C-alpha positions, 0 to 999 in steps of 0.5 A: 452380713446376710440374714441367714448367716446370722442365725444361731442353730444352737437355739434350736431344740434337739429334735429340730436340730436333728431334722436340720442335720438330716437335710445338711448331711444328705448327699448333694446329688439327692436334691429332691430328697433335700427338698422333700425333707425341707417341705416336711419341716416347713409345713410345721415350722412357725419361727421365721429364722428357722424357716429361712434356715430350712430353705438355705440348708436345702439349697433351694433353686427356682430351676426345680418345680419341687423347690419352687413349691418349697419357696412358696410354702416358706413365703406363705408362712412368713407373710401370714405371720407378717414377717415381711422384712425376713422375706425381703432380706431372704430373697435379696441375700439369696440373689446376691450370695449365689452367682448362679441366681444373679443373672437368672431370668427364672429366679428374677421371675420367681422372686417377683411372684413370691413378692406378689404372693406376700403382697409386696408389690413394690419389691416385685417391681424393684426386682423386675427393674434390677434384673433389667437394669443389671442383666438386660441393659438398656437398648436390648430387648427385655425379658417378656418372661420376667415381665409376665411374672411381674404382671402375675405378681401384681395380680396375685396381690390383687393390685389390679391398678398396678397390673394395668400400669405395668402393662401400659408403661413397661413394654415401652420403657423396657423394650418388651413385646407382650405375648399371649400370656401377658394379655391373658393375665391382664384380661383376668385382672380386669375380669376379677376386678369387675371390669370385664368390658375392659377385657373385651377392649384388650381382646380387640387390641390382641386382634389388631396385633395379630395375637391369637386368643386361646381357650384361657382368654375366653374362659377368663372373659366368660367367668368375668361376665358371669360374675357380673351377671351380664348374660348377654355379654356371655353370649357375645363372648361365645359368638366371638369364640366361634368366629375364631374357630375355638370350640367349647372344650371341657375347660370352657364348660368347666369355667361356665359351670363353676361360674353358675354354681358360684351364683347359686344357679346350679340347676342351670349349670347341670343343664350345661353338663347335659348339653356338653355330654350331648355334644360329645364333650366328656366331663371330667372330675373338675366338672362334677366337683363344681356341681357337687359343691354348687348343689351342696352349697345350695342345700341340695345334698341329695342332688349332689349325691346323685351326681357323685353316683352318676360319675361312673356311668359317664366314665368319670372317676371322682377325685379327692376334691369330689370326695372331700366336698361331699363328705363335708356336706354330708356331715353338715346335714348329719348323714353320717351313715352315708358319710362313713361309706364315702369316707372308707371309699376315699381312704381306700384310694389313699385320700384322707379327709382333713381333721375337721371333717373327720372329727365331725364324722366320728363324733356324729357317728358316736352321737348316733350310737355307732361308737364302734364304727367311729373307733374302727374308722380312726384305727384304720386311718392310724394304721394306714397313715402314720403322719399326724398320728397324735391328732388322730389319738386326740380324736380317738380319745374323745370317743371314749369320754 
């Protein structure tokens, strides 16, 4: 009998039972409403049986993007609590019990990725093999889509040796022709594992097979060589890019800037920013986000503040990541007054910092004699955002002590 058919709803609390009832009674046509309700439940649920019941009740399918997010949240919860047997049985039972999923290429690929996310690479490989043996059959051209999902699953699990093995062995065994996505995943795997020179060998193979690389290909290679601090090879990659006629767009610049910031060479990264602007390449919020984090991480919060201010002059609006990163480091450097101003601006845009940062900010304001400002800030959050009000109640209560 399937695992989720053995679950006992009577064991749920009254409140949770009402939540499940809401999902089950929702109009079948309102699948997005079901999934949104399921996501809300999944984020606060820890019981593995209830997690599976939520997914079943919402009738999740990998065909919908929102459903795939819900699947991912559920698998993350189960893997973090080491409930791997639940993951296996849930995905296996789901495929066997639903005819629409048994032969679904999308489901096979998504299941493989979910197994990879849970570091269950052997199950990801098994899922691939079962799909090809049961659905594709011998002698027919295999599914490169499921193959790419398997490669990505191995990459997610950081099993770089398995990425290489699958890439070398499976195309011949299952009559698959790797495509650009296949090669990009393998190159990223080599670069992340500290073998970026092997990534160049893959690029050479792509050239022999007339597979045109793209900016993702070169972005992965650049990040790899930066990580290994092989700056001469960074130059080689840029030269190869030029030969292919691929210009340095914002994605390539962002990869280089992020890599330098990770190496605590943010000043050089800022020089790259100046270079891209002079070449008429417009930076985006991610560009500044990398630099703000880089300078803050090196202890230069003042430079990060200047970068944040300069974004508007460059015609670039900061995103929530820019706000949250700078606010976190402002609190660490005890610049609570600037932090308060930045926090209010973020809230006006609908972006609320996490509870840890907010506690640091309000406690810092209170310690600096600005208790009224701290209380006003918490009150504003509670008034505008009703989610997790009890957490803000705890923060507010601490200010009165």
